MOPAC internal coordinates of N, CA, C and O (Angstrom, degrees):
PM7 1SCF
backbone

  N    0.0000 0     0.00 0     0.00 0    0    0    0
  C    1.4468 1     0.00 0     0.00 0    1    0    0
  C    1.5265 1   109.69 1     0.00 0    2    1    0
  O    1.2310 1   120.97 1   -43.17 1    3    2    1
  N    1.3222 1   115.75 1   136.83 1    3    2    1
  C    1.4523 1   120.97 1  -178.25 1    5    3    2
  C    1.5136 1   111.86 1   -83.15 1    6    5    3
  O    1.2310 1   119.88 1   -34.79 1    7    6    5
  N    1.3272 1   117.84 1   145.21 1    7    6    5
  C    1.4650 1   119.12 1   176.50 1    9    7    6
  C    1.5312 1   110.40 1   -70.20 1   10    9    7
  O    1.2310 1   120.51 1   -10.69 1   11   10    9
  N    1.3236 1   116.64 1   169.31 1   11   10    9
  C    1.4589 1   120.78 1  -177.22 1   13   11   10
  C    1.5195 1   111.34 1   -61.86 1   14   13   11
  O    1.2310 1   120.13 1   147.84 1   15   14   13
  N    1.3339 1   117.35 1   -32.16 1   15   14   13
  C    1.4651 1   120.89 1   174.88 1   17   15   14
  C    1.5179 1   107.52 1  -116.10 1   18   17   15
  O    1.2310 1   120.53 1   -57.33 1   19   18   17
  N    1.3043 1   116.59 1   122.67 1   19   18   17
  C    1.4449 1   120.96 1  -177.62 1   21   19   18
  C    1.5249 1   108.02 1  -123.94 1   22   21   19
  O    1.2310 1   120.39 1   -71.65 1   23   22   21
  N    1.3269 1   116.85 1   108.35 1   23   22   21
  C    1.4736 1   120.34 1  -175.41 1   25   23   22
  C    1.5235 1   112.03 1   -62.68 1   26   25   23
  O    1.2310 1   119.76 1   147.17 1   27   26   25
  N    1.3373 1   118.07 1   -32.83 1   27   26   25
  C    1.4565 1   120.25 1   178.27 1   29   27   26
  C    1.5302 1   110.54 1   -65.29 1   30   29   27
  O    1.2310 1   120.67 1   135.27 1   31   30   29
  N    1.3319 1   116.32 1   -44.73 1   31   30   29
  C    1.4579 1   120.46 1   178.87 1   33   31   30
  C    1.5352 1   111.33 1   -62.82 1   34   33   31
  O    1.2310 1   120.39 1   136.49 1   35   34   33
  N    1.3230 1   116.87 1   -43.51 1   35   34   33
  C    1.4654 1   121.04 1   178.92 1   37   35   34
  C    1.5231 1   110.56 1   -62.49 1   38   37   35
  O    1.2310 1   120.49 1   139.50 1   39   38   37
  N    1.3520 1   116.68 1   -40.50 1   39   38   37
  C    1.4659 1   120.48 1   176.60 1   41   39   38
  C    1.5257 1   112.26 1   -63.36 1   42   41   39
  O    1.2310 1   120.78 1   137.66 1   43   42   41
  N    1.3403 1   116.12 1   -42.34 1   43   42   41
  C    1.4627 1   120.44 1   178.43 1   45   43   42
  C    1.5359 1   111.40 1   -61.82 1   46   45   43
  O    1.2310 1   120.45 1   137.25 1   47   46   45
  N    1.3164 1   116.74 1   -42.75 1   47   46   45
  C    1.4634 1   120.47 1   179.86 1   49   47   46
  C    1.5247 1   110.17 1   -65.46 1   50   49   47
  O    1.2310 1   120.42 1   140.49 1   51   50   49
  N    1.3314 1   116.81 1   -39.51 1   51   50   49
  C    1.4723 1   120.33 1   177.28 1   53   51   50
  C    1.5169 1   111.83 1   -61.97 1   54   53   51
  O    1.2310 1   120.83 1   137.85 1   55   54   53
  N    1.3346 1   116.01 1   -42.15 1   55   54   53
  C    1.4758 1   120.43 1   179.32 1   57   55   54
  C    1.5242 1   110.34 1   -67.06 1   58   57   55
  O    1.2310 1   120.45 1   141.97 1   59   58   57
  N    1.3216 1   116.75 1   -38.03 1   59   58   57
  C    1.4644 1   120.13 1   176.68 1   61   59   58
  C    1.5274 1   110.86 1   -63.20 1   62   61   59
  O    1.2310 1   120.66 1   139.07 1   63   62   61
  N    1.3325 1   116.35 1   -40.93 1   63   62   61
  C    1.4639 1   119.65 1   177.20 1   65   63   62
  C    1.5218 1   111.67 1   -63.03 1   66   65   63
  O    1.2310 1   119.81 1   143.47 1   67   66   65
  N    1.3228 1   117.96 1   -36.53 1   67   66   65
  C    1.4700 1   120.53 1   176.02 1   69   67   66
  C    1.5255 1   110.62 1   -64.58 1   70   69   67
  O    1.2310 1   120.06 1   140.49 1   71   70   69
  N    1.3264 1   117.49 1   -39.51 1   71   70   69
  C    1.4615 1   121.29 1   178.42 1   73   71   70
  C    1.5167 1   110.73 1   -64.52 1   74   73   71
  O    1.2310 1   120.12 1   138.65 1   75   74   73
  N    1.3148 1   117.38 1   -41.35 1   75   74   73
  C    1.4639 1   121.34 1   178.19 1   77   75   74
  C    1.5276 1   109.82 1   -65.87 1   78   77   75
  O    1.2310 1   120.25 1   137.88 1   79   78   77
  N    1.3230 1   117.13 1   -42.12 1   79   78   77
  C    1.4730 1   120.70 1   178.51 1   81   79   78
  C    1.5282 1   110.35 1   -61.99 1   82   81   79
  O    1.2310 1   120.18 1   140.12 1   83   82   81
  N    1.3274 1   117.27 1   -39.88 1   83   82   81
  C    1.4788 1   120.61 1   177.26 1   85   83   82
  C    1.5332 1   110.55 1   -63.35 1   86   85   83
  O    1.2310 1   120.38 1   138.26 1   87   86   85
  N    1.3293 1   116.89 1   -41.74 1   87   86   85
  C    1.4643 1   121.03 1   178.76 1   89   87   86
  C    1.5225 1   110.73 1   -61.76 1   90   89   87
  O    1.2310 1   120.79 1   136.94 1   91   90   89
  N    1.3429 1   116.10 1   -43.06 1   91   90   89
  C    1.4767 1   120.17 1   176.19 1   93   91   90
  C    1.5159 1   110.82 1   -61.23 1   94   93   91
  O    1.2310 1   120.27 1   138.44 1   95   94   93
  N    1.3222 1   117.09 1   -41.56 1   95   94   93
  C    1.4639 1   120.73 1  -178.72 1   97   95   94
  C    1.5349 1   110.80 1   -62.66 1   98   97   95
  O    1.2310 1   120.13 1   134.15 1   99   98   97
  N    1.3367 1   117.35 1   -45.85 1   99   98   97
  C    1.4653 1   120.58 1  -179.62 1  101   99   98
  C    1.5353 1   109.73 1   -65.35 1  102  101   99
  O    1.2310 1   120.24 1   138.25 1  103  102  101
  N    1.3228 1   117.15 1   -41.75 1  103  102  101
  C    1.4611 1   120.08 1   179.22 1  105  103  102
  C    1.5321 1   110.83 1   -63.67 1  106  105  103
  O    1.2310 1   120.66 1   141.62 1  107  106  105
  N    1.3289 1   116.34 1   -38.38 1  107  106  105
  C    1.4632 1   120.84 1   179.12 1  109  107  106
  C    1.5259 1   111.47 1   -68.13 1  110  109  107
  O    1.2310 1   120.37 1   139.59 1  111  110  109
  N    1.3206 1   116.89 1   -40.41 1  111  110  109
  C    1.4729 1   120.21 1  -178.32 1  113  111  110
  C    1.5187 1   112.20 1   -72.80 1  114  113  111
  O    1.2310 1   120.13 1   142.22 1  115  114  113
  N    1.3246 1   117.36 1   -37.78 1  115  114  113
  C    1.4761 1   119.62 1  -176.50 1  117  115  114
  C    1.5204 1   112.50 1   -89.20 1  118  117  115
  O    1.2310 1   120.57 1   149.62 1  119  118  117
  N    1.3244 1   116.51 1   -30.38 1  119  118  117
  C    1.4634 1   122.82 1  -173.67 1  121  119  118
  C    1.5242 1   112.46 1    52.12 1  122  121  119
  O    1.2310 1   121.00 1  -148.82 1  123  122  121
  N    1.3145 1   115.69 1    31.18 1  123  122  121
  C    1.4709 1   120.00 1   175.22 1  125  123  122
  C    1.5300 1   107.34 1   -72.78 1  126  125  123
  O    1.2310 1   120.82 1   -55.71 1  127  126  125
  N    1.2994 1   116.04 1   124.29 1  127  126  125
  C    1.4704 1   122.47 1  -170.75 1  129  127  126
  C    1.5282 1   112.68 1   -54.07 1  130  129  127
  O    1.2310 1   119.98 1   130.74 1  131  130  129
  N    1.3187 1   117.65 1   -49.26 1  131  130  129
  C    1.4660 1   120.49 1  -177.57 1  133  131  130
  C    1.5271 1   111.01 1   -64.49 1  134  133  131
  O    1.2310 1   120.37 1   138.58 1  135  134  133
  N    1.3146 1   116.90 1   -41.42 1  135  134  133
  C    1.4646 1   120.83 1   179.82 1  137  135  134
  C    1.5316 1   110.15 1   -66.00 1  138  137  135
  O    1.2310 1   119.75 1   134.61 1  139  138  137
  N    1.3157 1   118.07 1   -45.39 1  139  138  137
  C    1.4659 1   122.06 1   179.96 1  141  139  138
  C    1.5258 1   109.75 1   -58.96 1  142  141  139
  O    1.2310 1   120.71 1   131.80 1  143  142  141
  N    1.3178 1   116.25 1   -48.20 1  143  142  141
  C    1.4696 1   120.03 1  -178.61 1  145  143  142
  C    1.5182 1   111.78 1   -65.77 1  146  145  143
  O    1.2310 1   120.20 1   140.93 1  147  146  145
  N    1.3190 1   117.22 1   -39.07 1  147  146  145
  C    1.4699 1   121.27 1   179.26 1  149  147  146
  C    1.5195 1   110.72 1   -64.10 1  150  149  147
  O    1.2310 1   120.04 1   134.45 1  151  150  149
  N    1.3087 1   117.53 1   -45.55 1  151  150  149
  C    1.4690 1   121.42 1  -179.99 1  153  151  150
  C    1.5299 1   110.25 1   -64.34 1  154  153  151
  O    1.2310 1   120.08 1   137.70 1  155  154  153
  N    1.3113 1   117.45 1   -42.30 1  155  154  153
  C    1.4706 1   120.20 1  -179.97 1  157  155  154
  C    1.5275 1   111.66 1   -65.01 1  158  157  155
  O    1.2310 1   120.20 1   135.84 1  159  158  157
  N    1.3188 1   117.23 1   -44.16 1  159  158  157
  C    1.4736 1   119.95 1   178.80 1  161  159  158
  C    1.5279 1   109.71 1   -65.57 1  162  161  159
  O    1.2310 1   120.10 1   138.48 1  163  162  161
  N    1.3260 1   117.41 1   -41.52 1  163  162  161
  C    1.4580 1   120.89 1   177.24 1  165  163  162
  C    1.5247 1   111.24 1   -59.64 1  166  165  163
  O    1.2310 1   120.06 1   137.94 1  167  166  165
  N    1.3096 1   117.50 1   -42.06 1  167  166  165
  C    1.4504 1   120.95 1   177.87 1  169  167  166
  C    1.5190 1   111.39 1   -64.73 1  170  169  167
  O    1.2310 1   120.23 1   141.97 1  171  170  169
  N    1.3335 1   117.17 1   -38.03 1  171  170  169
  C    1.4678 1   120.11 1   177.26 1  173  171  170
  C    1.5274 1   111.46 1   -64.94 1  174  173  171
  O    1.2310 1   119.84 1   148.70 1  175  174  173
  N    1.3348 1   117.91 1   -31.30 1  175  174  173
  C    1.4614 1   120.45 1   175.08 1  177  175  174
  C    1.5298 1   111.40 1   -62.23 1  178  177  175
  O    1.2310 1   120.91 1   155.49 1  179  178  177
  N    1.3183 1   115.86 1   -24.51 1  179  178  177
  C    1.4691 1   120.87 1   175.12 1  181  179  178
  C    1.5234 1   111.44 1   -89.77 1  182  181  179
  O    1.2310 1   120.05 1   130.52 1  183  182  181
  N    1.3303 1   117.51 1   -49.48 1  183  182  181
  C    1.4751 1   120.31 1  -168.72 1  185  183  182
  C    1.5221 1   113.99 1   -71.88 1  186  185  183
  O    1.2310 1   119.56 1   147.11 1  187  186  185
  N    1.3163 1   118.45 1   -32.89 1  187  186  185
  C    1.4695 1   119.64 1  -179.39 1  189  187  186
  C    1.5410 1   110.83 1   -67.42 1  190  189  187
  O    1.2310 1   119.03 1   126.92 1  191  190  189
  N    1.3530 1   119.45 1   -53.08 1  191  190  189
  C    1.4738 1   117.87 1   177.35 1  193  191  190
  C    1.5278 1   112.81 1   -62.49 1  194  193  191
  O    1.2310 1   120.17 1   147.36 1  195  194  193
  N    1.3246 1   117.28 1   -32.64 1  195  194  193
  C    1.4622 1   121.02 1   177.60 1  197  195  194
  C    1.5190 1   109.67 1   -62.71 1  198  197  195
  O    1.2310 1   120.25 1   135.33 1  199  198  197
  N    1.3284 1   117.14 1   -44.67 1  199  198  197
  C    1.4615 1   120.44 1   178.97 1  201  199  198
  C    1.5333 1   110.44 1   -65.53 1  202  201  199
  O    1.2310 1   120.05 1   137.08 1  203  202  201
  N    1.3146 1   117.52 1   -42.92 1  203  202  201
  C    1.4607 1   121.23 1   179.17 1  205  203  202
  C    1.5372 1   111.01 1   -59.41 1  206  205  203
  O    1.2310 1   120.59 1   137.38 1  207  206  205
  N    1.3221 1   116.48 1   -42.62 1  207  206  205
  C    1.4663 1   120.31 1   177.85 1  209  207  206
  C    1.5308 1   110.42 1   -57.98 1  210  209  207
  O    1.2310 1   120.86 1   131.25 1  211  210  209
  N    1.3247 1   115.97 1   -48.75 1  211  210  209
  C    1.4660 1   119.22 1  -177.20 1  213  211  210
  C    1.5255 1   112.09 1   -68.34 1  214  213  211
  O    1.2310 1   119.63 1   145.49 1  215  214  213
  N    1.3152 1   118.31 1   -34.51 1  215  214  213
  C    1.4634 1   121.14 1   176.91 1  217  215  214
  C    1.5294 1   109.86 1   -62.21 1  218  217  215
  O    1.2310 1   120.76 1   144.59 1  219  218  217
  N    1.3091 1   116.15 1   -35.41 1  219  218  217
  C    1.4677 1   120.68 1  -178.17 1  221  219  218
  C    1.5316 1   112.95 1   -82.09 1  222  221  219
  O    1.2310 1   120.02 1   171.44 1  223  222  221
  N    1.3271 1   117.57 1    -8.56 1  223  222  221
  C    1.4719 1   120.87 1  -176.51 1  225  223  222
  C    1.5323 1   111.46 1  -128.08 1  226  225  223
  O    1.2310 1   120.42 1  -129.18 1  227  226  225
  N    1.3061 1   116.81 1    50.82 1  227  226  225
  C    1.4630 1   121.92 1  -179.10 1  229  227  226
  C    1.5339 1   113.32 1   -93.43 1  230  229  227
  O    1.2310 1   120.51 1   167.37 1  231  230  229
  N    1.3024 1   116.64 1   -12.63 1  231  230  229
  C    1.4645 1   120.89 1  -176.94 1  233  231  230
  C    1.5241 1   110.32 1   -59.08 1  234  233  231
  O    1.2310 1   120.84 1   -43.81 1  235  234  233
  N    1.3191 1   116.00 1   136.19 1  235  234  233
  C    1.4464 1   120.99 1   176.97 1  237  235  234
  C    1.5128 1   115.52 1    93.40 1  238  237  235
  O    1.2310 1   120.29 1   167.10 1  239  238  237
  N    1.3221 1   117.05 1   -12.90 1  239  238  237
  C    1.4714 1   120.38 1   178.39 1  241  239  238
  C    1.5164 1   110.23 1   -88.36 1  242  241  239
  O    1.2310 1   119.82 1   -35.90 1  243  242  241
  N    1.3184 1   117.95 1   144.10 1  243  242  241
  C    1.4635 1   119.94 1   173.36 1  245  243  242
  C    1.5316 1   109.80 1   -62.65 1  246  245  243
  O    1.2310 1   120.43 1   -27.05 1  247  246  245
  N    1.3229 1   116.79 1   152.95 1  247  246  245
  C    1.4636 1   120.14 1  -176.07 1  249  247  246
  C    1.5187 1   112.51 1   -60.63 1  250  249  247
  O    1.2310 1   119.73 1   148.76 1  251  250  249
  N    1.3335 1   118.12 1   -31.24 1  251  250  249
  C    1.4650 1   119.59 1   177.88 1  253  251  250
  C    1.5309 1   111.04 1   -66.90 1  254  253  251
  O    1.2310 1   120.34 1   141.74 1  255  254  253
  N    1.3432 1   116.96 1   -38.26 1  255  254  253
  C    1.4626 1   120.54 1   176.77 1  257  255  254
  C    1.5305 1   111.24 1   -66.45 1  258  257  255
  O    1.2310 1   121.08 1   139.80 1  259  258  257
  N    1.3307 1   115.54 1   -40.20 1  259  258  257
  C    1.4698 1   119.64 1   178.39 1  261  259  258
  C    1.5237 1   110.02 1   -61.04 1  262  261  259
  O    1.2310 1   120.81 1   135.14 1  263  262  261
  N    1.3304 1   116.05 1   -44.86 1  263  262  261
  C    1.4666 1   120.16 1  -179.12 1  265  263  262
  C    1.5312 1   111.18 1   -61.67 1  266  265  263
  O    1.2310 1   120.35 1   133.69 1  267  266  265
  N    1.3155 1   116.94 1   -46.31 1  267  266  265
  C    1.4718 1   120.77 1  -179.19 1  269  267  266
  C    1.5298 1   109.99 1   -64.51 1  270  269  267
  O    1.2310 1   120.18 1   135.60 1  271  270  269
  N    1.3406 1   117.26 1   -44.40 1  271  270  269
  C    1.4662 1   120.48 1   178.59 1  273  271  270
  C    1.5241 1   111.02 1   -58.30 1  274  273  271
  O    1.2310 1   120.65 1   132.73 1  275  274  273
  N    1.3204 1   116.35 1   -47.27 1  275  274  273
  C    1.4635 1   119.77 1  -176.25 1  277  275  274
  C    1.5193 1   111.72 1   -67.63 1  278  277  275
  O    1.2310 1   120.01 1   142.52 1  279  278  277
  N    1.3142 1   117.59 1   -37.48 1  279  278  277
  C    1.4700 1   120.16 1   177.39 1  281  279  278
  C    1.5177 1   110.12 1   -63.78 1  282  281  279
  O    1.2310 1   119.90 1   129.24 1  283  282  281
  N    1.3180 1   117.79 1   -50.76 1  283  282  281
  C    1.4745 1   120.88 1  -177.19 1  285  283  282
  C    1.5252 1   111.94 1   -66.84 1  286  285  283
  O    1.2310 1   120.30 1   139.45 1  287  286  285
  N    1.3245 1   117.03 1   -40.55 1  287  286  285
  C    1.4633 1   119.17 1   179.00 1  289  287  286
  C    1.5267 1   111.55 1   -69.38 1  290  289  287
  O    1.2310 1   120.21 1   146.53 1  291  290  289
  N    1.3321 1   117.21 1   -33.47 1  291  290  289
  C    1.4678 1   120.22 1   176.08 1  293  291  290
  C    1.5266 1   110.37 1   -65.94 1  294  293  291
  O    1.2310 1   120.42 1   139.48 1  295  294  293
  N    1.3198 1   116.81 1   -40.52 1  295  294  293
  C    1.4628 1   120.38 1   177.39 1  297  295  294
  C    1.5323 1   110.38 1   -61.74 1  298  297  295
  O    1.2310 1   120.76 1   142.07 1  299  298  297
  N    1.3579 1   116.16 1   -37.93 1  299  298  297
  C    1.4623 1   119.56 1  -178.29 1  301  299  298
  C    1.5238 1   112.25 1   -67.73 1  302  301  299
  O    1.2310 1   119.91 1   165.66 1  303  302  301
  N    1.3314 1   117.77 1   -14.34 1  303  302  301
  C    1.4638 1   121.77 1   175.84 1  305  303  302
  C    1.5235 1   110.94 1  -102.18 1  306  305  303
  O    1.2310 1   120.25 1   134.72 1  307  306  305
  N    1.3222 1   117.13 1   -45.28 1  307  306  305
  C    1.4638 1   121.21 1  -174.52 1  309  307  306
  C    1.5328 1   111.71 1   -69.34 1  310  309  307
  O    1.2310 1   119.79 1   138.59 1  311  310  309
  N    1.3194 1   118.01 1   -41.41 1  311  310  309
  C    1.4642 1   120.52 1  -178.06 1  313  311  310
  C    1.5344 1   111.92 1   -62.23 1  314  313  311
  O    1.2310 1   118.64 1   130.57 1  315  314  313
  N    1.3424 1   120.19 1   -49.43 1  315  314  313
  C    1.4729 1   118.52 1   176.36 1  317  315  314
  C    1.5235 1   112.76 1   -61.82 1  318  317  315
  O    1.2310 1   120.03 1   144.37 1  319  318  317
  N    1.3382 1   117.54 1   -35.63 1  319  318  317
  C    1.4740 1   119.37 1   176.96 1  321  319  318
  C    1.5272 1   110.90 1   -62.77 1  322  321  319
  O    1.2310 1   120.59 1   135.91 1  323  322  321
  N    1.3322 1   116.48 1   -44.09 1  323  322  321
  C    1.4687 1   119.79 1   179.48 1  325  323  322
  C    1.5244 1   110.80 1   -63.97 1  326  325  323
  O    1.2310 1   120.42 1   137.59 1  327  326  325
  N    1.3294 1   116.80 1   -42.41 1  327  326  325
  C    1.4766 1   120.01 1   177.85 1  329  327  326
  C    1.5145 1   111.52 1   -65.36 1  330  329  327
  O    1.2310 1   120.40 1   145.11 1  331  330  329
  N    1.3166 1   116.84 1   -34.89 1  331  330  329
  C    1.4713 1   120.82 1   177.79 1  333  331  330
  C    1.5308 1   110.16 1   -64.73 1  334  333  331
  O    1.2310 1   120.53 1   139.93 1  335  334  333
  N    1.3004 1   116.58 1   -40.07 1  335  334  333
  C    1.4715 1   120.28 1   177.30 1  337  335  334
  C    1.5242 1   109.86 1   -64.95 1  338  337  335
  O    1.2310 1   119.93 1   136.31 1  339  338  337
  N    1.3324 1   117.73 1   -43.69 1  339  338  337
  C    1.4553 1   120.71 1   177.36 1  341  339  338
  C    1.5281 1   111.87 1   -62.96 1  342  341  339
  O    1.2310 1   120.23 1   143.23 1  343  342  341
  N    1.3265 1   117.16 1   -36.77 1  343  342  341
  C    1.4679 1   121.37 1  -177.69 1  345  343  342
  C    1.5248 1   111.68 1   -72.28 1  346  345  343
  O    1.2310 1   119.40 1   162.10 1  347  346  345
  N    1.3094 1   118.75 1   -17.90 1  347  346  345
  C    1.4589 1   118.75 1   179.79 1  349  347  346
  C    1.5103 1   113.03 1   -94.44 1  350  349  347
  O    1.2310 1   120.16 1   170.53 1  351  350  349
  N    1.3237 1   117.31 1    -9.47 1  351  350  349
  C    1.4524 1   121.55 1  -179.49 1  353  351  350
  C    1.5128 1   109.70 1   -94.43 1  354  353  351
  O    1.2310 1   119.77 1   -69.44 1  355  354  353
  N    1.3507 1   118.05 1   110.56 1  355  354  353
  C    1.4604 1   119.11 1  -178.91 1  357  355  354
  C    1.5150 1   112.08 1   -70.44 1  358  357  355
  O    1.2310 1   121.60 1   -41.45 1  359  358  357
  N    1.3172 1   114.55 1   138.55 1  359  358  357
  C    1.4651 1   120.41 1   170.73 1  361  359  358
  C    1.5085 1   107.14 1   -92.85 1  362  361  359
  O    1.2310 1   120.47 1   -36.14 1  363  362  361
  N    1.2871 1   116.71 1   143.86 1  363  362  361
  C    1.4525 1   120.98 1  -174.05 1  365  363  362
  C    1.5291 1   112.21 1   -55.18 1  366  365  363
  O    1.2310 1   119.29 1   137.90 1  367  366  365
  N    1.3361 1   118.95 1   -42.10 1  367  366  365
  C    1.4657 1   120.73 1  -177.00 1  369  367  366
  C    1.5182 1   113.53 1   -74.31 1  370  369  367
  O    1.2310 1   119.78 1   164.72 1  371  370  369
  N    1.3542 1   118.02 1   -15.28 1  371  370  369
  C    1.4597 1   121.05 1  -177.91 1  373  371  370
  C    1.5242 1   113.68 1   -98.65 1  374  373  371
  O    1.2310 1   119.86 1   173.83 1  375  374  373
  N    1.3193 1   117.88 1    -6.17 1  375  374  373
  C    1.4535 1   119.94 1  -175.48 1  377  375  374
  C    1.5225 1   110.21 1   -59.21 1  378  377  375
  O    1.2310 1   121.81 1   -56.92 1  379  378  377
  N    1.3289 1   114.13 1   123.08 1  379  378  377
  C    1.4607 1   120.30 1   175.91 1  381  379  378
  C    1.5086 1   116.69 1    88.09 1  382  381  379
  O    1.2310 1   118.82 1  -179.89 1  383  382  381
  N    1.3337 1   119.85 1     0.11 1  383  382  381
  C    1.4605 1   118.53 1  -177.02 1  385  383  382
  C    1.5181 1   114.04 1  -106.32 1  386  385  383
  O    1.2310 1   119.57 1  -175.12 1  387  386  385
  N    1.3347 1   118.42 1     4.88 1  387  386  385
  C    1.4545 1   121.26 1   176.48 1  389  387  386
  C    1.5182 1   114.15 1    83.44 1  390  389  387
  O    1.2310 1   119.90 1  -179.51 1  391  390  389
  N    1.3367 1   117.79 1     0.49 1  391  390  389
  C    1.4557 1   120.95 1   178.51 1  393  391  390
  C    1.5211 1   109.32 1   -80.66 1  394  393  391
  O    1.2310 1   121.18 1    -9.91 1  395  394  393
  N    1.3180 1   115.35 1   170.09 1  395  394  393
  C    1.4578 1   119.83 1   176.16 1  397  395  394
  C    1.5191 1   108.10 1   -54.56 1  398  397  395
  O    1.2310 1   121.17 1   -48.97 1  399  398  397
  N    1.3215 1   115.37 1   131.03 1  399  398  397
  C    1.4512 1   120.62 1  -179.69 1  401  399  398
  C    1.5125 1   113.24 1    91.72 1  402  401  399
  O    1.2310 1   120.09 1   173.72 1  403  402  401
  N    1.3100 1   117.44 1    -6.28 1  403  402  401
  C    1.4586 1   120.99 1  -179.33 1  405  403  402
  C    1.5243 1   110.30 1   -73.53 1  406  405  403
  O    1.2310 1   120.50 1   -35.73 1  407  406  405
  N    1.3109 1   116.64 1   144.27 1  407  406  405
  C    1.4637 1   119.86 1   178.90 1  409  407  406
  C    1.5172 1   111.77 1   -85.36 1  410  409  407
  O    1.2310 1   119.46 1   166.14 1  411  410  409
  N    1.3171 1   118.64 1   -13.86 1  411  410  409
  C    1.4604 1   122.13 1   177.45 1  413  411  410
  C    1.5176 1   108.94 1  -125.84 1  414  413  411
  O    1.2310 1   120.38 1   -27.98 1  415  414  413
  N    1.3278 1   116.88 1   152.02 1  415  414  413
  C    1.4589 1   119.39 1  -177.22 1  417  415  414
  C    1.5185 1   112.66 1   -86.23 1  418  417  415
  O    1.2310 1   119.36 1   164.06 1  419  418  417
  N    1.3235 1   118.83 1   -15.94 1  419  418  417
  C    1.4525 1   119.67 1   179.79 1  421  419  418
  C    1.5208 1   109.48 1  -132.08 1  422  421  419
  O    1.2310 1   120.95 1   -22.59 1  423  422  421
  N    1.2929 1   115.78 1   157.41 1  423  422  421
  C    1.4774 1   120.75 1   178.66 1  425  423  422
  C    1.5163 1   108.01 1  -112.56 1  426  425  423
  O    1.2310 1   121.17 1   -51.09 1  427  426  425
  N    1.2968 1   115.38 1   128.91 1  427  426  425
  C    1.4565 1   119.50 1   176.83 1  429  427  426
  C    1.5050 1   109.14 1  -105.50 1  430  429  427
  O    1.2310 1   121.35 1   -50.44 1  431  430  429
  N    1.3000 1   115.03 1   129.56 1  431  430  429
  C    1.4532 1   120.64 1   179.33 1  433  431  430
  C    1.5305 1   107.13 1  -126.75 1  434  433  431
  O    1.2310 1   120.59 1   -52.84 1  435  434  433
  N    1.3218 1   116.47 1   127.16 1  435  434  433
  C    1.4519 1   117.81 1   176.34 1  437  435  434
  C    1.5101 1   108.25 1  -107.89 1  438  437  435
  O    1.2310 1   121.49 1   -49.61 1  439  438  437
  N    1.2998 1   114.75 1   130.39 1  439  438  437
  C    1.4580 1   120.98 1   178.70 1  441  439  438
  C    1.5177 1   108.90 1   -92.35 1  442  441  439
  O    1.2310 1   120.38 1   -33.26 1  443  442  441
  N    1.3334 1   116.88 1   146.74 1  443  442  441
  C    1.4742 1   117.85 1   178.56 1  445  443  442
  C    1.5317 1   109.74 1   -66.57 1  446  445  443
  O    1.2310 1   121.38 1   -34.15 1  447  446  445
  N    1.3095 1   114.97 1   145.85 1  447  446  445
  C    1.4715 1   120.17 1   176.54 1  449  447  446
  C    1.5232 1   108.83 1   -73.80 1  450  449  447
  O    1.2310 1   120.62 1   -24.33 1  451  450  449
  N    1.3307 1   116.42 1   155.67 1  451  450  449
  C    1.4723 1   118.13 1   177.98 1  453  451  450
  C    1.5260 1   110.14 1   -54.99 1  454  453  451
  O    1.2310 1   121.50 1   -46.88 1  455  454  453
  N    1.3243 1   114.74 1   133.12 1  455  454  453
  C    1.4593 1   120.24 1   179.09 1  457  455  454
  C    1.5206 1   113.19 1    84.52 1  458  457  455
  O    1.2310 1   120.05 1   174.72 1  459  458  457
  N    1.3370 1   117.52 1    -5.28 1  459  458  457
  C    1.4549 1   120.47 1  -178.52 1  461  459  458
  C    1.5252 1   108.80 1  -101.86 1  462  461  459
  O    1.2310 1   120.28 1   -42.20 1  463  462  461
  N    1.3126 1   117.06 1   137.80 1  463  462  461
  C    1.4568 1   121.86 1   178.75 1  465  463  462
  C    1.5205 1   108.95 1   -77.49 1  466  465  463
  O    1.2310 1   120.84 1   -33.75 1  467  466  465
  N    1.3369 1   115.99 1   146.25 1  467  466  465
  C    1.4682 1   118.62 1   177.16 1  469  467  466
  C    1.5179 1   111.06 1   -93.97 1  470  469  467
  O    1.2310 1   119.39 1  -172.48 1  471  470  469
  N    1.3234 1   118.76 1     7.52 1  471  470  469
  C    1.4458 1   122.42 1   176.74 1  473  471  470
  C    1.5177 1   109.43 1   -76.56 1  474  473  471
  O    1.2310 1   119.76 1   -32.63 1  475  474  473
  N    1.3239 1   118.06 1   147.37 1  475  474  473
  C    1.4712 1   120.72 1  -179.12 1  477  475  474
  C    1.5058 1   112.95 1   -67.59 1  478  477  475
  O    1.2310 1   120.10 1   180.00 1  479  478  477

């Protein structure tokens, strides 16, 4: 049986948070639609149960602490949901280039062959 405080478990959770932060960073830098949506949904798999746990364990906290907890935990669910909605809506200029909102994950570009005009 594990003690109430387990340094190995706390270390593992910290390392997992670093991995999630790295995933967010790559998704933010690349803005690849599939990656952004995957990271956001993965984060929601964490933040929703986390919020539910805290909602069920508010007894004993001062009302100011309850208010702050609920505001911050609500943001941790609502913000990824809003970003997920934005990431699924294609912008006209991004269609087909793999960016957030793109309808395709890759962009195909064909270059004219030597001696061939690129005019339609």
